mmJSON file of the N, C-alpha and C atoms, coordinates in Angstrom:
{"data_MODEL":{"atom_site":{
"group_PDB":["ATOM","ATOM","ATOM","ATOM","ATOM","ATOM","ATOM","ATOM","ATOM","ATOM","ATOM","ATOM","ATOM","ATOM","ATOM","ATOM","ATOM","ATOM","ATOM","ATOM","ATOM","ATOM","ATOM","ATOM","ATOM","ATOM","ATOM","ATOM","ATOM","ATOM","ATOM","ATOM","ATOM","ATOM","ATOM","ATOM","ATOM","ATOM","ATOM","ATOM","ATOM","ATOM","ATOM","ATOM","ATOM","ATOM","ATOM","ATOM","ATOM","ATOM","ATOM","ATOM","ATOM","ATOM","ATOM","ATOM","ATOM","ATOM","ATOM","ATOM","ATOM","ATOM","ATOM","ATOM","ATOM","ATOM","ATOM","ATOM","ATOM","ATOM","ATOM","ATOM","ATOM","ATOM","ATOM","ATOM","ATOM","ATOM","ATOM","ATOM","ATOM","ATOM","ATOM","ATOM","ATOM","ATOM","ATOM","ATOM","ATOM","ATOM","ATOM","ATOM","ATOM","ATOM","ATOM","ATOM","ATOM","ATOM","ATOM","ATOM","ATOM","ATOM","ATOM","ATOM","ATOM","ATOM","ATOM","ATOM","ATOM","ATOM","ATOM","ATOM","ATOM","ATOM","ATOM","ATOM","ATOM","ATOM","ATOM","ATOM","ATOM","ATOM","ATOM","ATOM","ATOM","ATOM","ATOM","ATOM","ATOM","ATOM","ATOM","ATOM","ATOM","ATOM","ATOM","ATOM","ATOM","ATOM","ATOM","ATOM","ATOM","ATOM","ATOM","ATOM","ATOM","ATOM","ATOM","ATOM","ATOM","ATOM","ATOM","ATOM","ATOM","ATOM","ATOM","ATOM","ATOM","ATOM","ATOM","ATOM","ATOM","ATOM","ATOM","ATOM","ATOM","ATOM","ATOM","ATOM","ATOM","ATOM","ATOM","ATOM","ATOM","ATOM","ATOM","ATOM","ATOM","ATOM","ATOM","ATOM","ATOM","ATOM","ATOM","ATOM","ATOM","ATOM","ATOM","ATOM","ATOM","ATOM","ATOM","ATOM","ATOM","ATOM","ATOM","ATOM","ATOM","ATOM","ATOM","ATOM","ATOM","ATOM","ATOM","ATOM","ATOM","ATOM","ATOM","ATOM","ATOM","ATOM","ATOM","ATOM","ATOM","ATOM","ATOM","ATOM","ATOM","ATOM","ATOM","ATOM","ATOM","ATOM","ATOM","ATOM","ATOM","ATOM","ATOM","ATOM","ATOM","ATOM","ATOM","ATOM","ATOM","ATOM"],
"id":[1,2,3,4,5,6,7,8,9,10,11,12,13,14,15,16,17,18,19,20,21,22,23,24,25,26,27,28,29,30,31,32,33,34,35,36,37,38,39,40,41,42,43,44,45,46,47,48,49,50,51,52,53,54,55,56,57,58,59,60,61,62,63,64,65,66,67,68,69,70,71,72,73,74,75,76,77,78,79,80,81,82,83,84,85,86,87,88,89,90,91,92,93,94,95,96,97,98,99,100,101,102,103,104,105,106,107,108,109,110,111,112,113,114,115,116,117,118,119,120,121,122,123,124,125,126,127,128,129,130,131,132,133,134,135,136,137,138,139,140,141,142,143,144,145,146,147,148,149,150,151,152,153,154,155,156,157,158,159,160,161,162,163,164,165,166,167,168,169,170,171,172,173,174,175,176,177,178,179,180,181,182,183,184,185,186,187,188,189,190,191,192,193,194,195,196,197,198,199,200,201,202,203,204,205,206,207,208,209,210,211,212,213,214,215,216,217,218,219,220,221,222,223,224,225,226,227,228,229,230,231,232,233,234],
"type_symbol":["N","C","C","N","C","C","N","C","C","N","C","C","N","C","C","N","C","C","N","C","C","N","C","C","N","C","C","N","C","C","N","C","C","N","C","C","N","C","C","N","C","C","N","C","C","N","C","C","N","C","C","N","C","C","N","C","C","N","C","C","N","C","C","N","C","C","N","C","C","N","C","C","N","C","C","N","C","C","N","C","C","N","C","C","N","C","C","N","C","C","N","C","C","N","C","C","N","C","C","N","C","C","N","C","C","N","C","C","N","C","C","N","C","C","N","C","C","N","C","C","N","C","C","N","C","C","N","C","C","N","C","C","N","C","C","N","C","C","N","C","C","N","C","C","N","C","C","N","C","C","N","C","C","N","C","C","N","C","C","N","C","C","N","C","C","N","C","C","N","C","C","N","C","C","N","C","C","N","C","C","N","C","C","N","C","C","N","C","C","N","C","C","N","C","C","N","C","C","N","C","C","N","C","C","N","C","C","N","C","C","N","C","C","N","C","C","N","C","C","N","C","C","N","C","C","N","C","C","N","C","C","N","C","C"],
"label_atom_id":["N","CA","C","N","CA","C","N","CA","C","N","CA","C","N","CA","C","N","CA","C","N","CA","C","N","CA","C","N","CA","C","N","CA","C","N","CA","C","N","CA","C","N","CA","C","N","CA","C","N","CA","C","N","CA","C","N","CA","C","N","CA","C","N","CA","C","N","CA","C","N","CA","C","N","CA","C","N","CA","C","N","CA","C","N","CA","C","N","CA","C","N","CA","C","N","CA","C","N","CA","C","N","CA","C","N","CA","C","N","CA","C","N","CA","C","N","CA","C","N","CA","C","N","CA","C","N","CA","C","N","CA","C","N","CA","C","N","CA","C","N","CA","C","N","CA","C","N","CA","C","N","CA","C","N","CA","C","N","CA","C","N","CA","C","N","CA","C","N","CA","C","N","CA","C","N","CA","C","N","CA","C","N","CA","C","N","CA","C","N","CA","C","N","CA","C","N","CA","C","N","CA","C","N","CA","C","N","CA","C","N","CA","C","N","CA","C","N","CA","C","N","CA","C","N","CA","C","N","CA","C","N","CA","C","N","CA","C","N","CA","C","N","CA","C","N","CA","C","N","CA","C","N","CA","C","N","CA","C","N","CA","C","N","CA","C","N","CA","C","N","CA","C"],
"label_alt_id":[null,null,null,null,null,null,null,null,null,null,null,null,null,null,null,null,null,null,null,null,null,null,null,null,null,null,null,null,null,null,null,null,null,null,null,null,null,null,null,null,null,null,null,null,null,null,null,null,null,null,null,null,null,null,null,null,null,null,null,null,null,null,null,null,null,null,null,null,null,null,null,null,null,null,null,null,null,null,null,null,null,null,null,null,null,null,null,null,null,null,null,null,null,null,null,null,null,null,null,null,null,null,null,null,null,null,null,null,null,null,null,null,null,null,null,null,null,null,null,null,null,null,null,null,null,null,null,null,null,null,null,null,null,null,null,null,null,null,null,null,null,null,null,null,null,null,null,null,null,null,null,null,null,null,null,null,null,null,null,null,null,null,null,null,null,null,null,null,null,null,null,null,null,null,null,null,null,null,null,null,null,null,null,null,null,null,null,null,null,null,null,null,null,null,null,null,null,null,null,null,null,null,null,null,null,null,null,null,null,null,null,null,null,null,null,null,null,null,null,null,null,null,null,null,null,null,null,null,null,null,null,null,null,null],
"label_comp_id":["MET","MET","MET","LYS","LYS","LYS","ILE","ILE","ILE","SER","SER","SER","ARG","ARG","ARG","LYS","LYS","LYS","LEU","LEU","LEU","ARG","ARG","ARG","ARG","ARG","ARG","HIS","HIS","HIS","ILE","ILE","ILE","ARG","ARG","ARG","ARG","ARG","ARG","THR","THR","THR","ASP","ASP","ASP","ALA","ALA","ALA","LEU","LEU","LEU","ALA","ALA","ALA","THR","THR","THR","ARG","ARG","ARG","ALA","ALA","ALA","GLU","GLU","GLU","ASN","ASN","ASN","SER","SER","SER","HIS","HIS","HIS","LYS","LYS","LYS","LYS","LYS","LYS","SER","SER","SER","LYS","LYS","LYS","GLU","GLU","GLU","ARG","ARG","ARG","ALA","ALA","ALA","ARG","ARG","ARG","ARG","ARG","ARG","ASP","ASP","ASP","ALA","ALA","ALA","ARG","ARG","ARG","MET","MET","MET","MET","MET","MET","ASP","ASP","ASP","THR","THR","THR","LEU","LEU","LEU","LYS","LYS","LYS","SER","SER","SER","GLY","GLY","GLY","SER","SER","SER","LEU","LEU","LEU","PRO","PRO","PRO","TYR","TYR","TYR","SER","SER","SER","PRO","PRO","PRO","ALA","ALA","ALA","VAL","VAL","VAL","MET","MET","MET","SER","SER","SER","TRP","TRP","TRP","LEU","LEU","LEU","SER","SER","SER","ARG","ARG","ARG","LYS","LYS","LYS","LEU","LEU","LEU","GLY","GLY","GLY","GLN","GLN","GLN","ARG","ARG","ARG","SER","SER","SER","SER","SER","SER","ARG","ARG","ARG","ILE","ILE","ILE","THR","THR","THR","GLN","GLN","GLN","GLU","GLU","GLU","GLN","GLN","GLN","VAL","VAL","VAL","ASN","ASN","ASN","SER","SER","SER","LEU","LEU","LEU","GLN","GLN","GLN","ARG","ARG","ARG"],
"label_asym_id":["A","A","A","A","A","A","A","A","A","A","A","A","A","A","A","A","A","A","A","A","A","A","A","A","A","A","A","A","A","A","A","A","A","A","A","A","A","A","A","A","A","A","A","A","A","A","A","A","A","A","A","A","A","A","A","A","A","A","A","A","A","A","A","A","A","A","A","A","A","A","A","A","A","A","A","A","A","A","A","A","A","A","A","A","A","A","A","A","A","A","A","A","A","A","A","A","A","A","A","A","A","A","A","A","A","A","A","A","A","A","A","A","A","A","A","A","A","A","A","A","A","A","A","A","A","A","A","A","A","A","A","A","A","A","A","A","A","A","A","A","A","A","A","A","A","A","A","A","A","A","A","A","A","A","A","A","A","A","A","A","A","A","A","A","A","A","A","A","A","A","A","A","A","A","A","A","A","A","A","A","A","A","A","A","A","A","A","A","A","A","A","A","A","A","A","A","A","A","A","A","A","A","A","A","A","A","A","A","A","A","A","A","A","A","A","A","A","A","A","A","A","A","A","A","A","A","A","A","A","A","A","A","A","A"],
"label_entity_id":["1","1","1","1","1","1","1","1","1","1","1","1","1","1","1","1","1","1","1","1","1","1","1","1","1","1","1","1","1","1","1","1","1","1","1","1","1","1","1","1","1","1","1","1","1","1","1","1","1","1","1","1","1","1","1","1","1","1","1","1","1","1","1","1","1","1","1","1","1","1","1","1","1","1","1","1","1","1","1","1","1","1","1","1","1","1","1","1","1","1","1","1","1","1","1","1","1","1","1","1","1","1","1","1","1","1","1","1","1","1","1","1","1","1","1","1","1","1","1","1","1","1","1","1","1","1","1","1","1","1","1","1","1","1","1","1","1","1","1","1","1","1","1","1","1","1","1","1","1","1","1","1","1","1","1","1","1","1","1","1","1","1","1","1","1","1","1","1","1","1","1","1","1","1","1","1","1","1","1","1","1","1","1","1","1","1","1","1","1","1","1","1","1","1","1","1","1","1","1","1","1","1","1","1","1","1","1","1","1","1","1","1","1","1","1","1","1","1","1","1","1","1","1","1","1","1","1","1","1","1","1","1","1","1"],
"label_seq_id":[1,1,1,2,2,2,3,3,3,4,4,4,5,5,5,6,6,6,7,7,7,8,8,8,9,9,9,10,10,10,11,11,11,12,12,12,13,13,13,14,14,14,15,15,15,16,16,16,17,17,17,18,18,18,19,19,19,20,20,20,21,21,21,22,22,22,23,23,23,24,24,24,25,25,25,26,26,26,27,27,27,28,28,28,29,29,29,30,30,30,31,31,31,32,32,32,33,33,33,34,34,34,35,35,35,36,36,36,37,37,37,38,38,38,39,39,39,40,40,40,41,41,41,42,42,42,43,43,43,44,44,44,45,45,45,46,46,46,47,47,47,48,48,48,49,49,49,50,50,50,51,51,51,52,52,52,53,53,53,54,54,54,55,55,55,56,56,56,57,57,57,58,58,58,59,59,59,60,60,60,61,61,61,62,62,62,63,63,63,64,64,64,65,65,65,66,66,66,67,67,67,68,68,68,69,69,69,70,70,70,71,71,71,72,72,72,73,73,73,74,74,74,75,75,75,76,76,76,77,77,77,78,78,78],
"pdbx_PDB_ins_code":[null,null,null,null,null,null,null,null,null,null,null,null,null,null,null,null,null,null,null,null,null,null,null,null,null,null,null,null,null,null,null,null,null,null,null,null,null,null,null,null,null,null,null,null,null,null,null,null,null,null,null,null,null,null,null,null,null,null,null,null,null,null,null,null,null,null,null,null,null,null,null,null,null,null,null,null,null,null,null,null,null,null,null,null,null,null,null,null,null,null,null,null,null,null,null,null,null,null,null,null,null,null,null,null,null,null,null,null,null,null,null,null,null,null,null,null,null,null,null,null,null,null,null,null,null,null,null,null,null,null,null,null,null,null,null,null,null,null,null,null,null,null,null,null,null,null,null,null,null,null,null,null,null,null,null,null,null,null,null,null,null,null,null,null,null,null,null,null,null,null,null,null,null,null,null,null,null,null,null,null,null,null,null,null,null,null,null,null,null,null,null,null,null,null,null,null,null,null,null,null,null,null,null,null,null,null,null,null,null,null,null,null,null,null,null,null,null,null,null,null,null,null,null,null,null,null,null,null,null,null,null,null,null,null],
"Cartn_x":[0.842,0.0,0.883,0.565,1.329,0.675,1.503,1.008,1.081,0.017,-0.029,0.974,1.343,2.3,1.744,0.454,-0.195,-0.108,-0.338,-0.273,1.168,2.138,3.548,3.952,3.527,3.829,3.185,1.963,1.261,1.99,2.439,3.166,4.472,5.212,6.475,6.239,5.196,4.878,4.52,3.74,3.351,4.574,5.442,6.669,7.553,7.636,8.474,7.946,6.641,6.065,6.297,6.178,6.419,7.884,8.778,10.203,10.542,9.952,10.218,9.729,8.558,8.03,8.931,9.449,10.32,11.663,12.227,13.559,13.569,12.445,12.446,12.752,12.327,12.634,14.133,14.721,16.158,16.944,16.502,17.223,17.124,15.973,15.854,16.742,16.858,17.761,19.212,19.567,20.928,21.239,20.275,20.491,20.777,20.058,20.276,21.672,22.094,23.447,24.5,24.292,25.255,25.338,24.187,24.187,24.988,24.789,25.529,27.026,27.38,28.792,29.442,28.731,29.28,29.405,28.456,28.542,29.746,30.03,31.228,32.486,32.501,33.651,33.815,32.708,32.779,33.35,32.999,33.476,34.968,35.496,36.894,37.873,37.393,38.326,37.819,38.468,38.061,38.274,37.827,37.968,39.425,39.761,38.936,38.742,37.545,37.207,37.388,37.169,37.267,36.148,36.286,35.244,33.86,33.799,32.502,31.81,32.579,32.026,31.633,32.448,32.132,30.87,30.689,29.483,28.256,28.378,27.274,26.954,27.994,27.805,27.125,27.53,26.952,25.453,25.044,23.618,22.881,23.484,22.818,22.685,23.711,23.715,23.143,23.001,22.464,23.42,24.702,25.733,26.779,27.514,28.651,29.702,30.416,31.384,32.512,32.834,33.912,33.493,32.214,31.705,31.411,31.597,31.264,32.355,31.924,32.867,32.8,33.819,33.872,32.736,32.319,31.214,29.914,29.703,28.51,28.554,29.73,29.903,29.642,30.144,29.923,28.45,27.734,26.315,25.518,25.989,25.322,25.502,26.616,26.919,26.04,25.519,24.73,23.35],
"Cartn_y":[-1.186,0.0,1.245,2.161,3.4,4.471,5.134,6.196,7.516,8.284,9.553,10.544,11.474,12.504,13.313,13.594,14.362,13.621,12.32,11.52,11.438,11.29,11.245,12.549,13.676,14.976,15.097,14.627,14.68,13.837,12.66,11.782,12.442,13.012,13.691,14.862,15.64,16.793,16.347,15.293,14.775,14.27,13.531,13.049,14.201,15.238,16.39,17.105,17.241,17.905,17.1,15.781,14.924,14.998,14.984,15.072,16.411,17.469,18.803,18.9,18.36,18.398,17.616,16.508,15.679,16.353,16.943,17.529,18.888,19.605,20.945,20.907,19.865,19.744,19.547,18.698,18.458,19.722,20.447,21.646,22.753,22.893,23.947,23.645,22.371,22.002,22.257,21.936,22.172,23.664,24.483,25.938,26.448,25.935,26.356,25.942,24.729,24.278,25.131,25.454,26.272,27.666,28.25,29.576,29.575,28.562,28.475,28.319,27.485,27.254,28.541,29.263,30.505,31.576,31.655,32.637,32.342,31.072,30.717,31.157,30.99,31.406,32.923,33.645,35.108,35.58,34.903,35.302,35.052,34.081,33.708,34.47,35.299,35.992,37.346,37.872,39.148,39.082,40.116,40.14,40.036,39.418,38.642,37.215,36.703,35.331,34.421,33.14,32.184,32.441,31.966,32.194,31.683,30.576,30.049,31.01,31.567,32.508,33.81,34.264,35.497,35.337,34.181,33.919,33.925,33.299,33.274,34.686,35.461,36.851,37.669,37.449,38.168,37.905,36.66,36.334,36.94,36.905,37.431,38.95,39.619,41.081,41.671,40.85,41.34,42.257,41.99,42.809,41.916,42.493,41.778,41.62,40.514,40.244,41.266,41.862,42.857,44.159,44.369,45.599,45.449,44.263,44.021,44.601,45.331,45.922,45.177,45.381,44.725,45.205,46.452,46.977,46.215,45.902,45.135,43.726,43.145,41.802,41.849,42.896,43.034,43.225,43.981,44.192,42.901,42.033,40.758,39.825,39.947,39.082,39.406,40.604,40.999,40.472],
"Cartn_z":[0.0,0.0,0.0,-0.837,-0.943,-0.068,0.726,1.61,0.861,0.965,0.241,0.824,0.007,0.429,1.604,1.544,2.607,3.943,3.912,5.138,5.66,4.752,5.181,5.855,5.286,5.894,7.265,7.393,8.674,9.726,9.336,10.264,10.694,9.732,10.078,11.019,10.747,11.585,13.007,13.122,14.434,15.194,14.504,15.135,15.585,14.762,15.099,16.333,16.428,17.6,18.869,18.768,19.932,20.359,19.396,19.703,20.331,19.792,20.344,21.786,22.071,23.434,24.387,23.92,24.758,25.002,23.958,24.07,24.751,24.761,25.345,26.837,27.525,28.958,29.158,28.344,28.452,28.137,27.112,26.7,27.743,28.379,29.39,30.587,30.946,32.038,31.656,30.417,29.95,29.902,29.502,29.494,30.896,31.878,33.265,33.73,33.378,33.755,33.071,31.782,31.049,31.646,32.002,32.611,33.911,34.732,35.996,35.741,34.772,34.445,33.928,33.081,32.527,33.602,34.506,35.592,36.486,36.732,37.507,36.772,35.466,34.666,34.716,34.676,34.738,36.071,37.151,38.476,38.642,37.897,38.106,37.222,36.307,35.417,34.982,33.954,33.377,31.869,31.184,29.725,29.329,28.264,27.342,27.86,27.661,28.04,26.834,27.042,25.944,24.931,23.708,22.69,23.1,23.815,24.245,25.21,26.124,27.095,26.408,25.485,24.766,23.922,23.336,22.554,23.455,24.614,25.578,26.061,26.37,26.798,25.704,24.486,23.361,23.257,23.435,23.388,24.575,25.76,26.955,26.918,26.416,26.405,25.122,24.094,22.832,22.086,22.22,21.575,20.944,20.007,19.45,20.537,20.488,21.553,21.588,20.456,20.433,21.116,21.32,21.943,23.43,23.974,25.379,26.273,27.307,28.254,29.584,30.398,31.702,32.604,32.462,33.263,32.957,31.676,31.306,31.895,31.892,32.471,33.971,34.628,36.069,36.395,35.56,35.808,35.599,34.731,34.495,35.69,36.372,37.517,38.718,38.795,39.96,39.91],
"occupancy":[1.0,1.0,1.0,1.0,1.0,1.0,1.0,1.0,1.0,1.0,1.0,1.0,1.0,1.0,1.0,1.0,1.0,1.0,1.0,1.0,1.0,1.0,1.0,1.0,1.0,1.0,1.0,1.0,1.0,1.0,1.0,1.0,1.0,1.0,1.0,1.0,1.0,1.0,1.0,1.0,1.0,1.0,1.0,1.0,1.0,1.0,1.0,1.0,1.0,1.0,1.0,1.0,1.0,1.0,1.0,1.0,1.0,1.0,1.0,1.0,1.0,1.0,1.0,1.0,1.0,1.0,1.0,1.0,1.0,1.0,1.0,1.0,1.0,1.0,1.0,1.0,1.0,1.0,1.0,1.0,1.0,1.0,1.0,1.0,1.0,1.0,1.0,1.0,1.0,1.0,1.0,1.0,1.0,1.0,1.0,1.0,1.0,1.0,1.0,1.0,1.0,1.0,1.0,1.0,1.0,1.0,1.0,1.0,1.0,1.0,1.0,1.0,1.0,1.0,1.0,1.0,1.0,1.0,1.0,1.0,1.0,1.0,1.0,1.0,1.0,1.0,1.0,1.0,1.0,1.0,1.0,1.0,1.0,1.0,1.0,1.0,1.0,1.0,1.0,1.0,1.0,1.0,1.0,1.0,1.0,1.0,1.0,1.0,1.0,1.0,1.0,1.0,1.0,1.0,1.0,1.0,1.0,1.0,1.0,1.0,1.0,1.0,1.0,1.0,1.0,1.0,1.0,1.0,1.0,1.0,1.0,1.0,1.0,1.0,1.0,1.0,1.0,1.0,1.0,1.0,1.0,1.0,1.0,1.0,1.0,1.0,1.0,1.0,1.0,1.0,1.0,1.0,1.0,1.0,1.0,1.0,1.0,1.0,1.0,1.0,1.0,1.0,1.0,1.0,1.0,1.0,1.0,1.0,1.0,1.0,1.0,1.0,1.0,1.0,1.0,1.0,1.0,1.0,1.0,1.0,1.0,1.0,1.0,1.0,1.0,1.0,1.0,1.0,1.0,1.0,1.0,1.0,1.0,1.0],
"B_iso_or_equiv":[0.0,0.0,0.0,0.0,0.0,0.0,0.0,0.0,0.0,0.0,0.0,0.0,0.0,0.0,0.0,0.0,0.0,0.0,0.0,0.0,0.0,0.0,0.0,0.0,0.0,0.0,0.0,0.0,0.0,0.0,0.0,0.0,0.0,0.0,0.0,0.0,0.0,0.0,0.0,0.0,0.0,0.0,0.0,0.0,0.0,0.0,0.0,0.0,0.0,0.0,0.0,0.0,0.0,0.0,0.0,0.0,0.0,0.0,0.0,0.0,0.0,0.0,0.0,0.0,0.0,0.0,0.0,0.0,0.0,0.0,0.0,0.0,0.0,0.0,0.0,0.0,0.0,0.0,0.0,0.0,0.0,0.0,0.0,0.0,0.0,0.0,0.0,0.0,0.0,0.0,0.0,0.0,0.0,0.0,0.0,0.0,0.0,0.0,0.0,0.0,0.0,0.0,0.0,0.0,0.0,0.0,0.0,0.0,0.0,0.0,0.0,0.0,0.0,0.0,0.0,0.0,0.0,0.0,0.0,0.0,0.0,0.0,0.0,0.0,0.0,0.0,0.0,0.0,0.0,0.0,0.0,0.0,0.0,0.0,0.0,0.0,0.0,0.0,0.0,0.0,0.0,0.0,0.0,0.0,0.0,0.0,0.0,0.0,0.0,0.0,0.0,0.0,0.0,0.0,0.0,0.0,0.0,0.0,0.0,0.0,0.0,0.0,0.0,0.0,0.0,0.0,0.0,0.0,0.0,0.0,0.0,0.0,0.0,0.0,0.0,0.0,0.0,0.0,0.0,0.0,0.0,0.0,0.0,0.0,0.0,0.0,0.0,0.0,0.0,0.0,0.0,0.0,0.0,0.0,0.0,0.0,0.0,0.0,0.0,0.0,0.0,0.0,0.0,0.0,0.0,0.0,0.0,0.0,0.0,0.0,0.0,0.0,0.0,0.0,0.0,0.0,0.0,0.0,0.0,0.0,0.0,0.0,0.0,0.0,0.0,0.0,0.0,0.0,0.0,0.0,0.0,0.0,0.0,0.0],
"pdbx_formal_charge":[null,null,null,null,null,null,null,null,null,null,null,null,null,null,null,null,null,null,null,null,null,null,null,null,null,null,null,null,null,null,null,null,null,null,null,null,null,null,null,null,null,null,null,null,null,null,null,null,null,null,null,null,null,null,null,null,null,null,null,null,null,null,null,null,null,null,null,null,null,null,null,null,null,null,null,null,null,null,null,null,null,null,null,null,null,null,null,null,null,null,null,null,null,null,null,null,null,null,null,null,null,null,null,null,null,null,null,null,null,null,null,null,null,null,null,null,null,null,null,null,null,null,null,null,null,null,null,null,null,null,null,null,null,null,null,null,null,null,null,null,null,null,null,null,null,null,null,null,null,null,null,null,null,null,null,null,null,null,null,null,null,null,null,null,null,null,null,null,null,null,null,null,null,null,null,null,null,null,null,null,null,null,null,null,null,null,null,null,null,null,null,null,null,null,null,null,null,null,null,null,null,null,null,null,null,null,null,null,null,null,null,null,null,null,null,null,null,null,null,null,null,null,null,null,null,null,null,null,null,null,null,null,null,null],
"auth_seq_id":[1,1,1,2,2,2,3,3,3,4,4,4,5,5,5,6,6,6,7,7,7,8,8,8,9,9,9,10,10,10,11,11,11,12,12,12,13,13,13,14,14,14,15,15,15,16,16,16,17,17,17,18,18,18,19,19,19,20,20,20,21,21,21,22,22,22,23,23,23,24,24,24,25,25,25,26,26,26,27,27,27,28,28,28,29,29,29,30,30,30,31,31,31,32,32,32,33,33,33,34,34,34,35,35,35,36,36,36,37,37,37,38,38,38,39,39,39,40,40,40,41,41,41,42,42,42,43,43,43,44,44,44,45,45,45,46,46,46,47,47,47,48,48,48,49,49,49,50,50,50,51,51,51,52,52,52,53,53,53,54,54,54,55,55,55,56,56,56,57,57,57,58,58,58,59,59,59,60,60,60,61,61,61,62,62,62,63,63,63,64,64,64,65,65,65,66,66,66,67,67,67,68,68,68,69,69,69,70,70,70,71,71,71,72,72,72,73,73,73,74,74,74,75,75,75,76,76,76,77,77,77,78,78,78],
"auth_comp_id":["MET","MET","MET","LYS","LYS","LYS","ILE","ILE","ILE","SER","SER","SER","ARG","ARG","ARG","LYS","LYS","LYS","LEU","LEU","LEU","ARG","ARG","ARG","ARG","ARG","ARG","HIS","HIS","HIS","ILE","ILE","ILE","ARG","ARG","ARG","ARG","ARG","ARG","THR","THR","THR","ASP","ASP","ASP","ALA","ALA","ALA","LEU","LEU","LEU","ALA","ALA","ALA","THR","THR","THR","ARG","ARG","ARG","ALA","ALA","ALA","GLU","GLU","GLU","ASN","ASN","ASN","SER","SER","SER","HIS","HIS","HIS","LYS","LYS","LYS","LYS","LYS","LYS","SER","SER","SER","LYS","LYS","LYS","GLU","GLU","GLU","ARG","ARG","ARG","ALA","ALA","ALA","ARG","ARG","ARG","ARG","ARG","ARG","ASP","ASP","ASP","ALA","ALA","ALA","ARG","ARG","ARG","MET","MET","MET","MET","MET","MET","ASP","ASP","ASP","THR","THR","THR","LEU","LEU","LEU","LYS","LYS","LYS","SER","SER","SER","GLY","GLY","GLY","SER","SER","SER","LEU","LEU","LEU","PRO","PRO","PRO","TYR","TYR","TYR","SER","SER","SER","PRO","PRO","PRO","ALA","ALA","ALA","VAL","VAL","VAL","MET","MET","MET","SER","SER","SER","TRP","TRP","TRP","LEU","LEU","LEU","SER","SER","SER","ARG","ARG","ARG","LYS","LYS","LYS","LEU","LEU","LEU","GLY","GLY","GLY","GLN","GLN","GLN","ARG","ARG","ARG","SER","SER","SER","SER","SER","SER","ARG","ARG","ARG","ILE","ILE","ILE","THR","THR","THR","GLN","GLN","GLN","GLU","GLU","GLU","GLN","GLN","GLN","VAL","VAL","VAL","ASN","ASN","ASN","SER","SER","SER","LEU","LEU","LEU","GLN","GLN","GLN","ARG","ARG","ARG"],
"auth_asym_id":["A","A","A","A","A","A","A","A","A","A","A","A","A","A","A","A","A","A","A","A","A","A","A","A","A","A","A","A","A","A","A","A","A","A","A","A","A","A","A","A","A","A","A","A","A","A","A","A","A","A","A","A","A","A","A","A","A","A","A","A","A","A","A","A","A","A","A","A","A","A","A","A","A","A","A","A","A","A","A","A","A","A","A","A","A","A","A","A","A","A","A","A","A","A","A","A","A","A","A","A","A","A","A","A","A","A","A","A","A","A","A","A","A","A","A","A","A","A","A","A","A","A","A","A","A","A","A","A","A","A","A","A","A","A","A","A","A","A","A","A","A","A","A","A","A","A","A","A","A","A","A","A","A","A","A","A","A","A","A","A","A","A","A","A","A","A","A","A","A","A","A","A","A","A","A","A","A","A","A","A","A","A","A","A","A","A","A","A","A","A","A","A","A","A","A","A","A","A","A","A","A","A","A","A","A","A","A","A","A","A","A","A","A","A","A","A","A","A","A","A","A","A","A","A","A","A","A","A","A","A","A","A","A","A"],
"auth_atom_id":["N","CA","C","N","CA","C","N","CA","C","N","CA","C","N","CA","C","N","CA","C","N","CA","C","N","CA","C","N","CA","C","N","CA","C","N","CA","C","N","CA","C","N","CA","C","N","CA","C","N","CA","C","N","CA","C","N","CA","C","N","CA","C","N","CA","C","N","CA","C","N","CA","C","N","CA","C","N","CA","C","N","CA","C","N","CA","C","N","CA","C","N","CA","C","N","CA","C","N","CA","C","N","CA","C","N","CA","C","N","CA","C","N","CA","C","N","CA","C","N","CA","C","N","CA","C","N","CA","C","N","CA","C","N","CA","C","N","CA","C","N","CA","C","N","CA","C","N","CA","C","N","CA","C","N","CA","C","N","CA","C","N","CA","C","N","CA","C","N","CA","C","N","CA","C","N","CA","C","N","CA","C","N","CA","C","N","CA","C","N","CA","C","N","CA","C","N","CA","C","N","CA","C","N","CA","C","N","CA","C","N","CA","C","N","CA","C","N","CA","C","N","CA","C","N","CA","C","N","CA","C","N","CA","C","N","CA","C","N","CA","C","N","CA","C","N","CA","C","N","CA","C","N","CA","C","N","CA","C","N","CA","C","N","CA","C","N","CA","C","N","CA","C"],
"pdbx_PDB_model_num":[1,1,1,1,1,1,1,1,1,1,1,1,1,1,1,1,1,1,1,1,1,1,1,1,1,1,1,1,1,1,1,1,1,1,1,1,1,1,1,1,1,1,1,1,1,1,1,1,1,1,1,1,1,1,1,1,1,1,1,1,1,1,1,1,1,1,1,1,1,1,1,1,1,1,1,1,1,1,1,1,1,1,1,1,1,1,1,1,1,1,1,1,1,1,1,1,1,1,1,1,1,1,1,1,1,1,1,1,1,1,1,1,1,1,1,1,1,1,1,1,1,1,1,1,1,1,1,1,1,1,1,1,1,1,1,1,1,1,1,1,1,1,1,1,1,1,1,1,1,1,1,1,1,1,1,1,1,1,1,1,1,1,1,1,1,1,1,1,1,1,1,1,1,1,1,1,1,1,1,1,1,1,1,1,1,1,1,1,1,1,1,1,1,1,1,1,1,1,1,1,1,1,1,1,1,1,1,1,1,1,1,1,1,1,1,1,1,1,1,1,1,1,1,1,1,1,1,1,1,1,1,1,1,1]
}}}
């Protein structure tokens, strides 16, 4: 029996939604762990940080990493 294209798309969409619901819990926990790890790194040093930390800071502050100042990093720590 051949499955129609419409039915295949529906099955894929349903599977994707189930996977997303399952993975969102894991991802939110991982984000919390990453935030804690990055905050510990911020407390132990000063600019310039490693590329991973600078990328995280850039996302948190909404700025390019080359424009981030130590004052902004200090305000994030509070």
